[in-house]
PDB file of N, CA, C, O and CB in Angstrom:
ATOM      1  N   MET A   1     -64.639  25.036 -16.560  1.00  0.00           N
ATOM      2  CA  MET A   1     -65.872  25.613 -16.062  1.00  0.00           C
ATOM      3  C   MET A   1     -66.799  25.987 -17.217  1.00  0.00           C
ATOM      4  O   MET A   1     -67.998  25.713 -17.167  1.00  0.00           O
ATOM      5  CB  MET A   1     -65.574  26.837 -15.199  1.00  0.00           C
ATOM      6  N   LYS A   2     -66.253  26.601 -18.241  1.00  0.00           N
ATOM      7  CA  LYS A   2     -67.065  26.999 -19.386  1.00  0.00           C
ATOM      8  C   LYS A   2     -67.680  25.773 -20.059  1.00  0.00           C
ATOM      9  O   LYS A   2     -68.848  25.802 -20.448  1.00  0.00           O
ATOM     10  CB  LYS A   2     -66.220  27.795 -20.394  1.00  0.00           C
ATOM     11  N   LEU A   3     -66.905  24.699 -20.197  1.00  0.00           N
ATOM     12  CA  LEU A   3     -67.413  23.475 -20.811  1.00  0.00           C
ATOM     13  C   LEU A   3     -68.543  22.889 -19.984  1.00  0.00           C
ATOM     14  O   LEU A   3     -69.550  22.450 -20.541  1.00  0.00           O
ATOM     15  CB  LEU A   3     -66.291  22.449 -20.973  1.00  0.00           C
ATOM     16  N   GLN A   4     -68.396  22.874 -18.672  1.00  0.00           N
ATOM     17  CA  GLN A   4     -69.448  22.345 -17.801  1.00  0.00           C
ATOM     18  C   GLN A   4     -70.738  23.137 -17.973  1.00  0.00           C
ATOM     19  O   GLN A   4     -71.823  22.559 -18.029  1.00  0.00           O
ATOM     20  CB  GLN A   4     -69.000  22.375 -16.331  1.00  0.00           C
ATOM     21  N   LYS A   5     -70.621  24.448 -18.056  1.00  0.00           N
ATOM     22  CA  LYS A   5     -71.803  25.292 -18.242  1.00  0.00           C
ATOM     23  C   LYS A   5     -72.460  24.984 -19.581  1.00  0.00           C
ATOM     24  O   LYS A   5     -73.684  24.883 -19.666  1.00  0.00           O
ATOM     25  CB  LYS A   5     -71.427  26.788 -18.159  1.00  0.00           C
ATOM     26  N   LEU A   6     -71.661  24.837 -20.612  1.00  0.00           N
ATOM     27  CA  LEU A   6     -72.179  24.534 -21.938  1.00  0.00           C
ATOM     28  C   LEU A   6     -72.863  23.176 -21.958  1.00  0.00           C
ATOM     29  O   LEU A   6     -73.931  23.024 -22.551  1.00  0.00           O
ATOM     30  CB  LEU A   6     -71.057  24.574 -22.970  1.00  0.00           C
ATOM     31  N   LEU A   7     -72.254  22.191 -21.315  1.00  0.00           N
ATOM     32  CA  LEU A   7     -72.824  20.849 -21.315  1.00  0.00           C
ATOM     33  C   LEU A   7     -74.142  20.769 -20.557  1.00  0.00           C
ATOM     34  O   LEU A   7     -74.932  19.854 -20.791  1.00  0.00           O
ATOM     35  CB  LEU A   7     -71.844  19.879 -20.719  1.00  0.00           C
ATOM     36  N   LYS A   8     -74.387  21.700 -19.668  1.00  0.00           N
ATOM     37  CA  LYS A   8     -75.651  21.705 -18.928  1.00  0.00           C
ATOM     38  C   LYS A   8     -76.826  22.021 -19.837  1.00  0.00           C
ATOM     39  O   LYS A   8     -77.960  21.646 -19.538  1.00  0.00           O
ATOM     40  CB  LYS A   8     -75.594  22.713 -17.789  1.00  0.00           C
ATOM     41  N   ASP A   9     -76.574  22.688 -20.916  1.00  0.00           N
ATOM     42  CA  ASP A   9     -77.634  23.050 -21.850  1.00  0.00           C
ATOM     43  C   ASP A   9     -77.475  22.216 -23.119  1.00  0.00           C
ATOM     44  O   ASP A   9     -76.772  22.606 -24.051  1.00  0.00           O
ATOM     45  CB  ASP A   9     -77.601  24.577 -22.177  1.00  0.00           C
ATOM     46  N   ASP A  10     -78.137  21.069 -23.136  1.00  0.00           N
ATOM     47  CA  ASP A  10     -78.013  20.140 -24.261  1.00  0.00           C
ATOM     48  C   ASP A  10     -78.390  20.766 -25.592  1.00  0.00           C
ATOM     49  O   ASP A  10     -77.789  20.453 -26.620  1.00  0.00           O
ATOM     50  CB  ASP A  10     -78.869  18.930 -24.021  1.00  0.00           C
ATOM     51  N   THR A  11     -79.375  21.644 -25.582  1.00  0.00           N
ATOM     52  CA  THR A  11     -79.808  22.277 -26.823  1.00  0.00           C
ATOM     53  C   THR A  11     -78.694  23.126 -27.410  1.00  0.00           C
ATOM     54  O   THR A  11     -78.452  23.085 -28.617  1.00  0.00           O
ATOM     55  CB  THR A  11     -81.053  23.132 -26.586  1.00  0.00           C
ATOM     56  N   LYS A  12     -78.013  23.895 -26.570  1.00  0.00           N
ATOM     57  CA  LYS A  12     -76.900  24.716 -27.058  1.00  0.00           C
ATOM     58  C   LYS A  12     -75.794  23.844 -27.636  1.00  0.00           C
ATOM     59  O   LYS A  12     -75.225  24.160 -28.681  1.00  0.00           O
ATOM     60  CB  LYS A  12     -76.341  25.593 -25.929  1.00  0.00           C
ATOM     61  N   VAL A  13     -75.496  22.756 -26.958  1.00  0.00           N
ATOM     62  CA  VAL A  13     -74.448  21.846 -27.430  1.00  0.00           C
ATOM     63  C   VAL A  13     -74.814  21.307 -28.804  1.00  0.00           C
ATOM     64  O   VAL A  13     -73.988  21.311 -29.716  1.00  0.00           O
ATOM     65  CB  VAL A  13     -74.234  20.681 -26.433  1.00  0.00           C
ATOM     66  N   PHE A  14     -76.038  20.849 -28.953  1.00  0.00           N
ATOM     67  CA  PHE A  14     -76.468  20.294 -30.234  1.00  0.00           C
ATOM     68  C   PHE A  14     -76.460  21.364 -31.325  1.00  0.00           C
ATOM     69  O   PHE A  14     -75.991  21.114 -32.436  1.00  0.00           O
ATOM     70  CB  PHE A  14     -77.869  19.681 -30.106  1.00  0.00           C
ATOM     71  N   GLU A  15     -76.974  22.550 -31.014  1.00  0.00           N
ATOM     72  CA  GLU A  15     -77.012  23.625 -32.007  1.00  0.00           C
ATOM     73  C   GLU A  15     -75.615  24.032 -32.447  1.00  0.00           C
ATOM     74  O   GLU A  15     -75.354  24.166 -33.642  1.00  0.00           O
ATOM     75  CB  GLU A  15     -77.750  24.834 -31.449  1.00  0.00           C
ATOM     76  N   LYS A  16     -74.728  24.227 -31.503  1.00  0.00           N
ATOM     77  CA  LYS A  16     -73.362  24.643 -31.845  1.00  0.00           C
ATOM     78  C   LYS A  16     -72.640  23.557 -32.638  1.00  0.00           C
ATOM     79  O   LYS A  16     -71.913  23.854 -33.585  1.00  0.00           O
ATOM     80  CB  LYS A  16     -72.569  24.978 -30.573  1.00  0.00           C
ATOM     81  N   SER A  17     -72.839  22.318 -32.253  1.00  0.00           N
ATOM     82  CA  SER A  17     -72.187  21.215 -32.955  1.00  0.00           C
ATOM     83  C   SER A  17     -72.755  21.045 -34.356  1.00  0.00           C
ATOM     84  O   SER A  17     -72.015  20.772 -35.301  1.00  0.00           O
ATOM     85  CB  SER A  17     -72.341  19.914 -32.166  1.00  0.00           C
ATOM     86  N   THR A  18     -74.062  21.206 -34.492  1.00  0.00           N
ATOM     87  CA  THR A  18     -74.682  21.134 -35.815  1.00  0.00           C
ATOM     88  C   THR A  18     -74.142  22.245 -36.703  1.00  0.00           C
ATOM     89  O   THR A  18     -73.857  22.019 -37.879  1.00  0.00           O
ATOM     90  CB  THR A  18     -76.220  21.230 -35.709  1.00  0.00           C
ATOM     91  N   PHE A  19     -73.999  23.441 -36.148  1.00  0.00           N
ATOM     92  CA  PHE A  19     -73.431  24.555 -36.901  1.00  0.00           C
ATOM     93  C   PHE A  19     -72.018  24.211 -37.370  1.00  0.00           C
ATOM     94  O   PHE A  19     -71.664  24.469 -38.521  1.00  0.00           O
ATOM     95  CB  PHE A  19     -73.416  25.837 -36.043  1.00  0.00           C
ATOM     96  N   LYS A  20     -71.210  23.627 -36.478  1.00  0.00           N
ATOM     97  CA  LYS A  20     -69.838  23.254 -36.840  1.00  0.00           C
ATOM     98  C   LYS A  20     -69.834  22.207 -37.952  1.00  0.00           C
ATOM     99  O   LYS A  20     -68.989  22.254 -38.846  1.00  0.00           O
ATOM    100  CB  LYS A  20     -69.081  22.720 -35.609  1.00  0.00           C
ATOM    101  N   PHE A  21     -70.771  21.265 -37.900  1.00  0.00           N
ATOM    102  CA  PHE A  21     -70.863  20.237 -38.933  1.00  0.00           C
ATOM    103  C   PHE A  21     -71.215  20.875 -40.278  1.00  0.00           C
ATOM    104  O   PHE A  21     -70.601  20.564 -41.298  1.00  0.00           O
ATOM    105  CB  PHE A  21     -71.912  19.169 -38.548  1.00  0.00           C
ATOM    106  N   VAL A  22     -72.202  21.763 -40.273  1.00  0.00           N
ATOM    107  CA  VAL A  22     -72.611  22.446 -41.504  1.00  0.00           C
ATOM    108  C   VAL A  22     -71.483  23.333 -42.024  1.00  0.00           C
ATOM    109  O   VAL A  22     -71.262  23.426 -43.231  1.00  0.00           O
ATOM    110  CB  VAL A  22     -73.883  23.288 -41.261  1.00  0.00           C
ATOM    111  N   GLU A  23     -70.784  23.971 -41.118  1.00  0.00           N
ATOM    112  CA  GLU A  23     -69.628  24.781 -41.499  1.00  0.00           C
ATOM    113  C   GLU A  23     -68.564  23.893 -42.163  1.00  0.00           C
ATOM    114  O   GLU A  23     -67.952  24.289 -43.155  1.00  0.00           O
ATOM    115  CB  GLU A  23     -69.036  25.510 -40.256  1.00  0.00           C
ATOM    116  N   GLY A  24     -68.353  22.712 -41.619  1.00  0.00           N
ATOM    117  CA  GLY A  24     -67.424  21.762 -42.221  1.00  0.00           C
ATOM    118  C   GLY A  24     -67.871  21.347 -43.613  1.00  0.00           C
ATOM    119  O   GLY A  24     -67.048  21.186 -44.515  1.00  0.00           O
ATOM    120  N   TYR A  25     -69.175  21.176 -43.785  1.00  0.00           N
ATOM    121  CA  TYR A  25     -69.726  20.832 -45.097  1.00  0.00           C
ATOM    122  C   TYR A  25     -69.458  21.953 -46.099  1.00  0.00           C
ATOM    123  O   TYR A  25     -69.106  21.694 -47.250  1.00  0.00           O
ATOM    124  CB  TYR A  25     -71.243  20.558 -44.994  1.00  0.00           C
ATOM    125  N   LYS A  26     -69.624  23.194 -45.656  1.00  0.00           N
ATOM    126  CA  LYS A  26     -69.345  24.344 -46.525  1.00  0.00           C
ATOM    127  C   LYS A  26     -67.870  24.358 -46.932  1.00  0.00           C
ATOM    128  O   LYS A  26     -67.542  24.590 -48.095  1.00  0.00           O
ATOM    129  CB  LYS A  26     -69.718  25.670 -45.812  1.00  0.00           C
ATOM    130  N   ILE A  27     -66.997  24.111 -45.975  1.00  0.00           N
ATOM    131  CA  ILE A  27     -65.563  24.049 -46.268  1.00  0.00           C
ATOM    132  C   ILE A  27     -65.289  22.930 -47.271  1.00  0.00           C
ATOM    133  O   ILE A  27     -64.504  23.102 -48.204  1.00  0.00           O
ATOM    134  CB  ILE A  27     -64.741  23.827 -44.967  1.00  0.00           C
ATOM    135  N   TYR A  28     -65.937  21.791 -47.075  1.00  0.00           N
ATOM    136  CA  TYR A  28     -65.801  20.639 -47.978  1.00  0.00           C
ATOM    137  C   TYR A  28     -66.175  21.030 -49.408  1.00  0.00           C
ATOM    138  O   TYR A  28     -65.486  20.662 -50.359  1.00  0.00           O
ATOM    139  CB  TYR A  28     -66.688  19.462 -47.497  1.00  0.00           C
ATOM    140  N   LEU A  29     -67.263  21.773 -49.552  1.00  0.00           N
ATOM    141  CA  LEU A  29     -67.749  22.147 -50.883  1.00  0.00           C
ATOM    142  C   LEU A  29     -66.963  23.271 -51.534  1.00  0.00           C
ATOM    143  O   LEU A  29     -66.794  23.279 -52.753  1.00  0.00           O
ATOM    144  CB  LEU A  29     -69.180  22.546 -50.797  1.00  0.00           C
ATOM    145  N   THR A  30     -66.478  24.219 -50.741  1.00  0.00           N
ATOM    146  CA  THR A  30     -65.927  25.440 -51.333  1.00  0.00           C
ATOM    147  C   THR A  30     -64.422  25.616 -51.206  1.00  0.00           C
ATOM    148  O   THR A  30     -63.817  26.347 -51.989  1.00  0.00           O
ATOM    149  CB  THR A  30     -66.579  26.598 -50.723  1.00  0.00           C
ATOM    150  N   GLU A  31     -63.811  24.955 -50.227  1.00  0.00           N
ATOM    151  CA  GLU A  31     -62.396  25.222 -49.992  1.00  0.00           C
ATOM    152  C   GLU A  31     -61.530  23.969 -50.075  1.00  0.00           C
ATOM    153  O   GLU A  31     -60.694  23.839 -50.969  1.00  0.00           O
ATOM    154  CB  GLU A  31     -62.219  25.863 -48.646  1.00  0.00           C
ATOM    155  N   SER A  32     -61.737  23.065 -49.150  1.00  0.00           N
ATOM    156  CA  SER A  32     -60.865  21.896 -49.042  1.00  0.00           C
ATOM    157  C   SER A  32     -61.659  20.696 -48.548  1.00  0.00           C
ATOM    158  O   SER A  32     -62.189  20.701 -47.437  1.00  0.00           O
ATOM    159  CB  SER A  32     -59.680  22.181 -48.099  1.00  0.00           C
ATOM    160  N   LYS A  33     -61.732  19.683 -49.377  1.00  0.00           N
ATOM    161  CA  LYS A  33     -62.459  18.473 -48.972  1.00  0.00           C
ATOM    162  C   LYS A  33     -61.864  17.890 -47.697  1.00  0.00           C
ATOM    163  O   LYS A  33     -62.598  17.492 -46.793  1.00  0.00           O
ATOM    164  CB  LYS A  33     -62.431  17.420 -50.097  1.00  0.00           C
ATOM    165  N   GLU A  34     -60.548  17.840 -47.622  1.00  0.00           N
ATOM    166  CA  GLU A  34     -59.875  17.260 -46.454  1.00  0.00           C
ATOM    167  C   GLU A  34     -60.191  18.036 -45.170  1.00  0.00           C
ATOM    168  O   GLU A  34     -60.504  17.438 -44.141  1.00  0.00           O
ATOM    169  CB  GLU A  34     -58.359  17.228 -46.683  1.00  0.00           C
ATOM    170  N   SER A  35     -60.108  19.355 -45.235  1.00  0.00           N
ATOM    171  CA  SER A  35     -60.396  20.179 -44.048  1.00  0.00           C
ATOM    172  C   SER A  35     -61.859  20.080 -43.642  1.00  0.00           C
ATOM    173  O   SER A  35     -62.180  20.031 -42.454  1.00  0.00           O
ATOM    174  CB  SER A  35     -60.032  21.644 -44.312  1.00  0.00           C
ATOM    175  N   GLY A  36     -62.734  20.051 -44.621  1.00  0.00           N
ATOM    176  CA  GLY A  36     -64.160  19.931 -44.330  1.00  0.00           C
ATOM    177  C   GLY A  36     -64.491  18.613 -43.658  1.00  0.00           C
ATOM    178  O   GLY A  36     -65.244  18.576 -42.685  1.00  0.00           O
ATOM    179  N   ILE A  37     -63.928  17.528 -44.177  1.00  0.00           N
ATOM    180  CA  ILE A  37     -64.151  16.212 -43.580  1.00  0.00           C
ATOM    181  C   ILE A  37     -63.598  16.177 -42.166  1.00  0.00           C
ATOM    182  O   ILE A  37     -64.220  15.616 -41.264  1.00  0.00           O
ATOM    183  CB  ILE A  37     -63.504  15.105 -44.434  1.00  0.00           C
ATOM    184  N   LYS A  38     -62.439  16.772 -41.972  1.00  0.00           N
ATOM    185  CA  LYS A  38     -61.836  16.789 -40.636  1.00  0.00           C
ATOM    186  C   LYS A  38     -62.742  17.508 -39.636  1.00  0.00           C
ATOM    187  O   LYS A  38     -62.935  17.029 -38.518  1.00  0.00           O
ATOM    188  CB  LYS A  38     -60.454  17.466 -40.679  1.00  0.00           C
ATOM    189  N   GLN A  39     -63.292  18.644 -40.029  1.00  0.00           N
ATOM    190  CA  GLN A  39     -64.163  19.382 -39.121  1.00  0.00           C
ATOM    191  C   GLN A  39     -65.432  18.583 -38.819  1.00  0.00           C
ATOM    192  O   GLN A  39     -65.867  18.525 -37.669  1.00  0.00           O
ATOM    193  CB  GLN A  39     -64.525  20.753 -39.720  1.00  0.00           C
ATOM    194  N   MET A  40     -66.022  17.972 -39.837  1.00  0.00           N
ATOM    195  CA  MET A  40     -67.226  17.173 -39.608  1.00  0.00           C
ATOM    196  C   MET A  40     -66.909  15.968 -38.730  1.00  0.00           C
ATOM    197  O   MET A  40     -67.702  15.599 -37.863  1.00  0.00           O
ATOM    198  CB  MET A  40     -67.833  16.713 -40.947  1.00  0.00           C
ATOM    199  N   ASP A  41     -65.760  15.363 -38.954  1.00  0.00           N
ATOM    200  CA  ASP A  41     -65.347  14.217 -38.143  1.00  0.00           C
ATOM    201  C   ASP A  41     -65.115  14.627 -36.684  1.00  0.00           C
ATOM    202  O   ASP A  41     -65.394  13.848 -35.773  1.00  0.00           O
ATOM    203  CB  ASP A  41     -64.071  13.586 -38.723  1.00  0.00           C
ATOM    204  N   ASN A  42     -64.614  15.827 -36.462  1.00  0.00           N
ATOM    205  CA  ASN A  42     -64.423  16.318 -35.089  1.00  0.00           C
ATOM    206  C   ASN A  42     -65.749  16.430 -34.343  1.00  0.00           C
ATOM    207  O   ASN A  42     -65.816  16.155 -33.145  1.00  0.00           O
ATOM    208  CB  ASN A  42     -63.721  17.681 -35.105  1.00  0.00           C
ATOM    209  N   VAL A  43     -66.795  16.830 -35.044  1.00  0.00           N
ATOM    210  CA  VAL A  43     -68.123  16.898 -34.422  1.00  0.00           C
ATOM    211  C   VAL A  43     -68.564  15.499 -34.004  1.00  0.00           C
ATOM    212  O   VAL A  43     -69.092  15.310 -32.909  1.00  0.00           O
ATOM    213  CB  VAL A  43     -69.164  17.530 -35.394  1.00  0.00           C
ATOM    214  N   ILE A  44     -68.347  14.531 -34.872  1.00  0.00           N
ATOM    215  CA  ILE A  44     -68.714  13.139 -34.564  1.00  0.00           C
ATOM    216  C   ILE A  44     -67.932  12.647 -33.354  1.00  0.00           C
ATOM    217  O   ILE A  44     -68.499  12.035 -32.449  1.00  0.00           O
ATOM    218  CB  ILE A  44     -68.452  12.216 -35.783  1.00  0.00           C
ATOM    219  N   LYS A  45     -66.642  12.911 -33.340  1.00  0.00           N
ATOM    220  CA  LYS A  45     -65.805  12.485 -32.211  1.00  0.00           C
ATOM    221  C   LYS A  45     -66.253  13.142 -30.911  1.00  0.00           C
ATOM    222  O   LYS A  45     -66.208  12.522 -29.848  1.00  0.00           O
ATOM    223  CB  LYS A  45     -64.332  12.816 -32.481  1.00  0.00           C
ATOM    224  N   TYR A  46     -66.682  14.391 -30.998  1.00  0.00           N
ATOM    225  CA  TYR A  46     -67.159  15.086 -29.801  1.00  0.00           C
ATOM    226  C   TYR A  46     -68.379  14.368 -29.221  1.00  0.00           C
ATOM    227  O   TYR A  46     -68.447  14.125 -28.016  1.00  0.00           O
ATOM    228  CB  TYR A  46     -67.506  16.558 -30.129  1.00  0.00           C
ATOM    229  N   PHE A  47     -69.338  14.030 -30.079  1.00  0.00           N
ATOM    230  CA  PHE A  47     -70.535  13.350 -29.585  1.00  0.00           C
ATOM    231  C   PHE A  47     -70.205  11.958 -29.054  1.00  0.00           C
ATOM    232  O   PHE A  47     -70.831  11.493 -28.101  1.00  0.00           O
ATOM    233  CB  PHE A  47     -71.584  13.252 -30.693  1.00  0.00           C
ATOM    234  N   GLU A  48     -69.240  11.299 -29.657  1.00  0.00           N
ATOM    235  CA  GLU A  48     -68.802  10.009 -29.114  1.00  0.00           C
ATOM    236  C   GLU A  48     -68.172  10.210 -27.734  1.00  0.00           C
ATOM    237  O   GLU A  48     -68.395   9.410 -26.826  1.00  0.00           O
ATOM    238  CB  GLU A  48     -67.793   9.322 -30.075  1.00  0.00           C
ATOM    239  N   PHE A  49     -67.398  11.264 -27.582  1.00  0.00           N
ATOM    240  CA  PHE A  49     -66.726  11.553 -26.315  1.00  0.00           C
ATOM    241  C   PHE A  49     -67.722  11.797 -25.182  1.00  0.00           C
ATOM    242  O   PHE A  49     -67.512  11.343 -24.057  1.00  0.00           O
ATOM    243  CB  PHE A  49     -65.818  12.765 -26.473  1.00  0.00           C
ATOM    244  N   ILE A  50     -68.799  12.512 -25.481  1.00  0.00           N
ATOM    245  CA  ILE A  50     -69.790  12.778 -24.435  1.00  0.00           C
ATOM    246  C   ILE A  50     -70.852  11.679 -24.373  1.00  0.00           C
ATOM    247  O   ILE A  50     -71.883  11.828 -23.717  1.00  0.00           O
ATOM    248  CB  ILE A  50     -70.459  14.134 -24.673  1.00  0.00           C
ATOM    249  N   GLU A  51     -70.580  10.585 -25.062  1.00  0.00           N
ATOM    250  CA  GLU A  51     -71.416   9.382 -25.039  1.00  0.00           C
ATOM    251  C   GLU A  51     -72.827   9.618 -25.566  1.00  0.00           C
ATOM    252  O   GLU A  51     -73.799   9.070 -25.046  1.00  0.00           O
ATOM    253  CB  GLU A  51     -71.493   8.847 -23.637  1.00  0.00           C
ATOM    254  N   SER A  52     -72.920  10.430 -26.591  1.00  0.00           N
ATOM    255  CA  SER A  52     -74.185  10.613 -27.312  1.00  0.00           C
ATOM    256  C   SER A  52     -74.081   9.815 -28.605  1.00  0.00           C
ATOM    257  O   SER A  52     -73.956  10.371 -29.696  1.00  0.00           O
ATOM    258  CB  SER A  52     -74.486  12.145 -27.599  1.00  0.00           C
ATOM    259  N   LYS A  53     -74.136   8.502 -28.449  1.00  0.00           N
ATOM    260  CA  LYS A  53     -73.881   7.587 -29.566  1.00  0.00           C
ATOM    261  C   LYS A  53     -74.870   7.768 -30.716  1.00  0.00           C
ATOM    262  O   LYS A  53     -74.472   7.734 -31.880  1.00  0.00           O
ATOM    263  CB  LYS A  53     -73.933   6.156 -29.079  1.00  0.00           C
ATOM    264  N   SER A  54     -76.148   7.960 -30.407  1.00  0.00           N
ATOM    265  CA  SER A  54     -77.136   8.069 -31.482  1.00  0.00           C
ATOM    266  C   SER A  54     -76.918   9.336 -32.308  1.00  0.00           C
ATOM    267  O   SER A  54     -77.104   9.327 -33.524  1.00  0.00           O
ATOM    268  CB  SER A  54     -78.558   8.057 -30.902  1.00  0.00           C
ATOM    269  N   ILE A  55     -76.528  10.413 -31.653  1.00  0.00           N
ATOM    270  CA  ILE A  55     -76.253  11.651 -32.394  1.00  0.00           C
ATOM    271  C   ILE A  55     -74.985  11.494 -33.223  1.00  0.00           C
ATOM    272  O   ILE A  55     -74.931  11.931 -34.372  1.00  0.00           O
ATOM    273  CB  ILE A  55     -76.117  12.855 -31.426  1.00  0.00           C
ATOM    274  N   ALA A  56     -73.970  10.873 -32.643  1.00  0.00           N
ATOM    275  CA  ALA A  56     -72.728  10.622 -33.386  1.00  0.00           C
ATOM    276  C   ALA A  56     -73.019   9.770 -34.619  1.00  0.00           C
ATOM    277  O   ALA A  56     -72.487  10.031 -35.698  1.00  0.00           O
ATOM    278  CB  ALA A  56     -71.677   9.921 -32.482  1.00  0.00           C
ATOM    279  N   LEU A  57     -73.856   8.762 -34.459  1.00  0.00           N
ATOM    280  CA  LEU A  57     -74.211   7.887 -35.577  1.00  0.00           C
ATOM    281  C   LEU A  57     -74.959   8.663 -36.660  1.00  0.00           C
ATOM    282  O   LEU A  57     -74.721   8.464 -37.851  1.00  0.00           O
ATOM    283  CB  LEU A  57     -75.067   6.707 -35.084  1.00  0.00           C
ATOM    284  N   TYR A  58     -75.855   9.541 -36.243  1.00  0.00           N
ATOM    285  CA  TYR A  58     -76.592  10.370 -37.198  1.00  0.00           C
ATOM    286  C   TYR A  58     -75.628  11.191 -38.057  1.00  0.00           C
ATOM    287  O   TYR A  58     -75.732  11.194 -39.284  1.00  0.00           O
ATOM    288  CB  TYR A  58     -77.575  11.304 -36.457  1.00  0.00           C
ATOM    289  N   PHE A  59     -74.697  11.881 -37.415  1.00  0.00           N
ATOM    290  CA  PHE A  59     -73.739  12.694 -38.155  1.00  0.00           C
ATOM    291  C   PHE A  59     -72.794  11.830 -38.989  1.00  0.00           C
ATOM    292  O   PHE A  59     -72.391  12.236 -40.079  1.00  0.00           O
ATOM    293  CB  PHE A  59     -72.937  13.567 -37.194  1.00  0.00           C
ATOM    294  N   GLN A  60     -72.439  10.660 -38.499  1.00  0.00           N
ATOM    295  CA  GLN A  60     -71.576   9.755 -39.263  1.00  0.00           C
ATOM    296  C   GLN A  60     -72.271   9.319 -40.551  1.00  0.00           C
ATOM    297  O   GLN A  60     -71.639   9.244 -41.605  1.00  0.00           O
ATOM    298  CB  GLN A  60     -71.194   8.518 -38.415  1.00  0.00           C
ATOM    299  N   LYS A  61     -73.557   9.034 -40.469  1.00  0.00           N
ATOM    300  CA  LYS A  61     -74.318   8.657 -41.671  1.00  0.00           C
ATOM    301  C   LYS A  61     -74.320   9.793 -42.678  1.00  0.00           C
ATOM    302  O   LYS A  61     -74.148   9.564 -43.875  1.00  0.00           O
ATOM    303  CB  LYS A  61     -75.767   8.275 -41.304  1.00  0.00           C
ATOM    304  N   ARG A  62     -74.515  11.032 -42.198  1.00  0.00           N
ATOM    305  CA  ARG A  62     -74.514  12.184 -43.106  1.00  0.00           C
ATOM    306  C   ARG A  62     -73.143  12.328 -43.771  1.00  0.00           C
ATOM    307  O   ARG A  62     -73.059  12.583 -44.972  1.00  0.00           O
ATOM    308  CB  ARG A  62     -74.884  13.485 -42.343  1.00  0.00           C
ATOM    309  N   LEU A  63     -72.077  12.166 -42.997  1.00  0.00           N
ATOM    310  CA  LEU A  63     -70.729  12.279 -43.549  1.00  0.00           C
ATOM    311  C   LEU A  63     -70.479  11.179 -44.574  1.00  0.00           C
ATOM    312  O   LEU A  63     -69.917  11.437 -45.638  1.00  0.00           O
ATOM    313  CB  LEU A  63     -69.678  12.213 -42.428  1.00  0.00           C
ATOM    314  N   ASN A  64     -70.888   9.964 -44.261  1.00  0.00           N
ATOM    315  CA  ASN A  64     -70.709   8.851 -45.197  1.00  0.00           C
ATOM    316  C   ASN A  64     -71.432   9.106 -46.514  1.00  0.00           C
ATOM    317  O   ASN A  64     -70.919   8.765 -47.580  1.00  0.00           O
ATOM    318  CB  ASN A  64     -71.210   7.550 -44.575  1.00  0.00           C
ATOM    319  N   GLU A  65     -72.614   9.700 -46.447  1.00  0.00           N
ATOM    320  CA  GLU A  65     -73.355  10.030 -47.668  1.00  0.00           C
ATOM    321  C   GLU A  65     -72.581  11.020 -48.531  1.00  0.00           C
ATOM    322  O   GLU A  65     -72.642  10.956 -49.759  1.00  0.00           O
ATOM    323  CB  GLU A  65     -74.733  10.604 -47.318  1.00  0.00           C
ATOM    324  N   LEU A  66     -71.863  11.922 -47.902  1.00  0.00           N
ATOM    325  CA  LEU A  66     -71.094  12.921 -48.645  1.00  0.00           C
ATOM    326  C   LEU A  66     -69.900  12.315 -49.363  1.00  0.00           C
ATOM    327  O   LEU A  66     -69.624  12.645 -50.517  1.00  0.00           O
ATOM    328  CB  LEU A  66     -70.621  14.011 -47.711  1.00  0.00           C
ATOM    329  N   ILE A  67     -69.200  11.431 -48.677  1.00  0.00           N
ATOM    330  CA  ILE A  67     -67.929  10.964 -49.228  1.00  0.00           C
ATOM    331  C   ILE A  67     -68.049   9.671 -50.031  1.00  0.00           C
ATOM    332  O   ILE A  67     -67.068   9.212 -50.616  1.00  0.00           O
ATOM    333  CB  ILE A  67     -66.946  10.765 -48.116  1.00  0.00           C
ATOM    334  N   ASP A  68     -69.231   9.087 -50.062  1.00  0.00           N
ATOM    335  CA  ASP A  68     -69.424   7.864 -50.873  1.00  0.00           C
ATOM    336  C   ASP A  68     -69.805   8.196 -52.286  1.00  0.00           C
ATOM    337  O   ASP A  68     -70.005   7.295 -53.100  1.00  0.00           O
ATOM    338  CB  ASP A  68     -70.491   6.969 -50.260  1.00  0.00           C
TER     339      ASP A  68
END
């Protein structure tokens, strides 16, 4: 039920997911590259799961820029 309510508000979903991605980037820079990448990758997988392919691709490009 909570997930359904959250998904109804696309802006909240995007904001929270963007925050998680940035949080993963911070972890990547300050604590653990592996953990940071995992968190950022989870955000990408989430957008793929809800079939927001263009957003998933956007975050994938950002992640690729970091690890290349």
